C-alpha positions, 0 to 999 in steps of 0.5 A: 876190087873184091867181089864182096866190095862190089856186092856192097857197092851194089847194095848201097846203090839200091839203098840210095835209089829206094831212099831208105836210110840205115835207120829205116832199114834197121827198123824193118829188119829188127836190128840197130842202125850201127849193126846195119852200118857195120854190115854195109861196111864189112859185108859180115852178114849171113845169106839170110840177112842178105835175103832180108835186106834185098826184100826191103830194097825190092831187089832179088838176089839174082838181080843183085848179082847182075848189078854186082858184075857191073862194079869191076874196073873203072869205066869211062863216063865221058867219051873222047871227041873222036869216039863221039864223032864216030857215033854222031856220023853213024846213026845205026852205030849210035842206036846200037851203042845206046841199046847196049849201054841200056842192058840189051844183048847184041843178039836181042838188038839184032833180032828186034831190028832185023840185022844180019849176022854180018851187020851185027858183027860189023857194028860190034867190031867198030865199037870195039875198035873205038874202045867202047866195048870189048868184043868176045867170042859169040858176040858177047860184049863187055862194056868199057863205058859207064851206062850213064854216058855224059855227052860232051857239051857242044860235042858231036852227039849233042850238036847232031841230036840235042835240038831234035830231042828237045823238040820231040820231048816237049811236043807232048802235053804231059797229061798221062799218068806216067808223065809229069811237067812242073814249070816254076818261075820266081826270083832267086838269089845267087846262093839259092841258084847254087843250091838249085843246081846241086839239087838238079845234079843230085836228081839226075844222079838218082835217076841214073842210079834207078835206071842202073838198078832196073837193068836187072829187070826184064825189058818187058817190065820196063818202059823208056823214060826221058827226064829233062832238067833245066833252069836259066835266068829268064823273063817271059816275052809277055813282059818284054812286050809290055815294056815295049808298049810302055815306051 
């Protein structure tokens, strides 16, 4: 993939994450919607145009360059069973891998968690052997996986940690300004259930897009966020108890 194409992909990802349409972008820049579409299709715009686009999308050119580097060869989005098992069996390896895919440099992880040079090299070597990273001199790393890894359903990692994650995550009261909890109930048709499923997948995709864009920002400017999306056919036990009482 050419560098121009990689840059355009990064720009489009920023555009989607910010929820800005071609028309809105054109209005902000004082050009027509067809012109914006042509720019995003061909990359035939000036450096000044690029700077103006970045200003509207709230991303600077340096951050865009970092994002552009991510769009090289196709990356793995789902790990093999053996790869997941190796991570599930070694919590330190899993933590190290998780931080790598979230934009942390190996040296920063080692410093934050007081790992020795030998421990750091051992973890990196193991990840390299598993085919999750490509290890280069001076502990430089190229990820071979997507930053939004999709853990296998009933796979080793989810079996090891899913119940614990649900319990810890839902323990909060969600009253803080930077938290939200919306619980809805109702009766939906099969068609509405399918639509709901599509919307949830879309929201999850948009969350990962925002996280990917924000990888370019300094870690001190961000905070770790959990997003849990779930629905299922369900009746509150209060009503089941009522039925039992009436029998």
